[in-house]
Structures are given as C-alpha cells and as structure tokens.
C-alpha positions, 0 to 999 in steps of 0.5 A: 852251117857249111864248114867249108862255103867256098869249095866248089865254087865256080873260077872264071877264066880268061886270057892264055890257057894255063898250060901255054901261059907265061905268067898268072893272075888270081883276080879276087872280088870285093863284097858283093861283087861278080868274078866277071867284074875282075875280069873286065879290070883284068883287061885294062891291065894289057898283059899279054900270055898271062892266064886270068883266073877269078874266083867267085864267092859264096853268095858274092862274099868272102866272109860276112863281117867287116875284115876289122871284126874278130878274127872268130866273127868270120869263120868259117868263111875266112878259113875257107876263102884262104883255102880256096886260094891255096887250091888255086895257087896249088893248080897254077903252080903246076904250070906257072911257077908261082914266082911269075903269079900275080895275086890281085883283089879289090876291096875284100878280095884285097884284104884276102890277097894281102893276108894270104900272102902274109900267112904264106909267105915265099916269092910270089910275082906282084902283090896287090890290093886295091883298097885293102889291108891285113885282117883282124881287128886292131891290135892283131899280131902280125907275126907271119913266118917267113919271107916274101923274098922281094916280092913286089906289093902294091897298097893302093887306097883312099886317105879317107876310105869308107870301109878301110882305115888308113892307119890299117893301110900303114900297118899293112905296109910296115908288115909287108916291108918286115916280110921283106916285100918291095912295098909300093904304096899310093894313098890317094886324096879324097878317092873314095872306095874305087879303083882310079887309073893311075893304080892301073897303070902302077899294077900295069908296070909291076905286072909287066916285070913278071910278065916280060921276063924271062922264065927260069 
C-alpha cells in the first residue's frame, strides 16, 4: 500500500496567480468528485484578485471509509490528505498570508477542511465546511491545541443529510467556538446533500471580508 497516496496529485488553478493575488482559496472536493467542479463553485463567489487552488484526490477519494469510522480505518489516506493540504498552504504562504487564505470544502472535502484547521489552529481568512464536520467516530476527543484567533468559520448542512449527522455538525460548531473561531451555522430543512444559493451567498459575504480588506 502506498503510504502517501495523495502525494504528487495535480492541483487545478484559476483566478489570479499566487504571486499577484490579494487572497487565496483552497477548494477541496467531495468523494468521487473532481477538482474542476470546485472551481465551478468558486466562480459563483465572484471574488476578484483571488488565487484558487483545487487539489485532486487520488482516485477521487480523500479517504475510503465514512468520516465517522475509526481514524485508523481511513489511514494512510487521511494523513496523506492532511499532508497535501499542509504543502499547499505552505506554498500559498510564500505569497499570501494565511490570514488571507480561505479553506473551503464540500462533503468529504468539508470534513477535511474543518479537521485540518482544527488540528492546525491559527488565524485563517475563512474556514468553510459545506455538508461536513470534524472527522472520527462518536466520542473522538476534540482536545485540539492552539487558537483559531477569531477566524470566521461557516458550517452549512441539511437537518437530515444522509452522510453528515446533525449532531456532528453541532459538535464541530461547539469545538470551533472553543478554539476561538467566529462561527456561523446554518441548518437547512430538507436540503439534502448539496450546496444551495443561500450557502453561496453566506460564503461570498464572508470571503469579501478577506478579499476586499487591505493587507498588512
């Protein structure tokens, strides 16, 4: 088994070049999806001057089992996916501060984005989990170190998502509040496992606070 299955995977890019960007956004796709689809979502955000980076998971899946499975059941894929995010953010930070970098994921990607930021707590531009939440089975300790230092975070999900239990969204929100994030939570009645215009509008507004403000 490849110990680092996501190493060397392609990264789709759109928007401004990193060298010239005022902000950056990492877009993380869901299970069975393609990075290019996340760039289509990004185009709906209508943010100027942003460098968009969308990594592609090996075989279109970041980890093989449910995000509610024991952590060990999703290895080495989970650690490899988190390491890839770390590499991307390191590359971004050479040109754009992480305080002006947005982490956005849908479904499996939303789980990955929220888990990465919690494990690597610091100030980010925005953290967005669309139909996602923190990874691990019920009872997983959420004793993450550090502080998100007021990072705006958005958790949007259906009240009866077939993949994301409402209780896990609530737990994720509570954990993020404990890490000093400025959390916005939207639970949508009967939405299903998708992204709707209201979520796009919320993310657009939150992203505008990063993309239109003056840099340091």
